[in-house]
C-alpha positions, 0 to 999 in steps of 0.5 A: 475762966469760969463758966460765968465769966465765959458767958459774960464774954461770949454774950457781947461777942454773939451780939457782934455776930448779930451785927455781922448779919446786917450784911444780908439785908442787901438782898432784899434791899437791892430788890426794893431799890430795883423796884423803886428805880426801875433797874435791870437785873444786871444793874440791881445785882451790882449792889450785892456784888459791890458789897462783897467786892470789898472783901477782896480788897480789905480782908488780907489787910485786916489780917495784917491790921489785927497783928498790930492793934488786936482782934477786939479793936478791929471788931470795934472798928468794923462795927463803927463803919457798919453803923455809918453805912446804915445811917446813909439810907435814912437820907434817901435811896438814890442809886449813888447813895445806896452804892456808897452805903453798900460799899461801907457795909461791905467794908465794915463786914470784911473787917468784922468777919476777918477779926470776929471769927478768930476772936472766938478762938480766944474764948473757946477750946479748939474742939468747940471751935466749929460748933461755936462758930456755927452758933455764931452763924445761927445768931447772925442768921437771926438778923438775916431773916428778920431783915425782909420782915422789917422791910416788908413791915416798913413798905406796907405799913404807914410809919408817920414818925419816920416816913422811910417805908422799907428803909426803916430797916436801916435805923433799926439795925444802926441802933443795934450796932451802936449797942454792940459797940458799947457792949464789946468795948466794955468786955475784957478779952485776952488775945493771943500773940501776933501771927508769925505771918504778919505781911502781905507776902506771907499771907498770900503765900498760904494760898500755895498750900493745897488745903488752904486753897481748897478752903478759899474756893469753898468759901467763894462758892458758899457765899456765892450761893448764899447771896445768890439765893438771897437775891434770886428767891423773890425773883423766882416767885415773881417770874413763875407765880406772878407775885408782887415784890412785897409778897415774894420777899417772904421767900428770902426769909424762908431761906434765912429761917431754914439757915437759922435752923440749920445753924442752931442744929448744926452747933449740936450736930457738929459735937457728935458727927464728923465734920466731913460727913456733915459737910457732905450731907449739907452739900448734897442737900444744896445740889439736890435743891438746885436741881429742883429749882430748874423745874419747880413751878409751884409755891410749895416746891419753890419754898421747899428747894429754897428751904433745903438750900438754906439748911444745907448752906448753914454750916458750910462756912463754919466747917471750912473756916474752922478747918482752915484755922486748925490747919494753920494754928500759928497763923490764924490772923493770916488764914482768917484774912484769906478765908474772908477774902473768899467772900469775894464770891459774893461779887462774882456770883451775883454779877454772873447771875445778873447777866445770865438772868437777863439772857435766860430768865432766873434759870440762868441764875440757878445755873450759875449757883449750881456750879458752886454747888457742884464744887462743894460736893467735889470738895467733900472728897478732896478734904482728906487728900489735901491735908 
């Protein structure tokens, strides 16, 4: 494949990564729904939890589905489901309707993350897999940090043509999803043959391998911290500084801006630095920032800790995912399904954080995330032993 042809294939795939980032709108959206409907923290956190619940149900079946219809067709199916999920909030923001929308968003994202990440391995060389996946996460993060700004713009500005307020975010992203469908469907990608592990039993049996299990738990902690920070950052500013939601929503973008910077720089750093060393540095950043959030009571300190978590958490997924794929090169679809199932951590963490916050304030949420940060730090020292 020539460089020109490679770029022609990579661009539509990267647009799909941008579409993958739509799932992160659930953080700011759940805060606005909580405000509109007067929900408790526990009930509001049910929305991001529901999004990531579907990763538990659909990830491994998607790995099996890829063996039958291929990775590209599975990605196309995922974007179609995502587009439908973004259509529903145009008709209202009632709690049941938003739960249905977020459920479809979670299902679509589970399909997409399971199929899109291994699709990259058909386009780039193995030694570039981690850096390319990180660049994909950089593109994904652009969609993530734009979401709060679009929501704020919709909430603050009058939009007579739509009348949706903050929900204008959904039709804007839906149009991009439709464009991604057409772009990928017109792109030719040669795929590898199906995995040897094509059934559910064979897929789950991979969790019996220590390295794969450690990676699975690492993914759970990564996404728990990701969704947790996304949801909790504005609440920290409201609780400690008395900000309104519209003013505090910027904290979510601070997280995603620095996660975007981290992904972009990581795509280059991982070409020259040992992934294990870089992973350890990243995990240390997250743990230090969690400690800071317990005591930070000024805007600068809170933003600094949120930014540090964003930068540190930006490359965790790519490193874990690429190592898992390279560890089982003959069973990439099955491994991908298991790793994406680990995104179920996005359900467990927000639920625990919601109950902890109702009892202890936002320090309770930070305490739950700190558990995940400690695991990532310990995981760094277990990678070599588990291989």
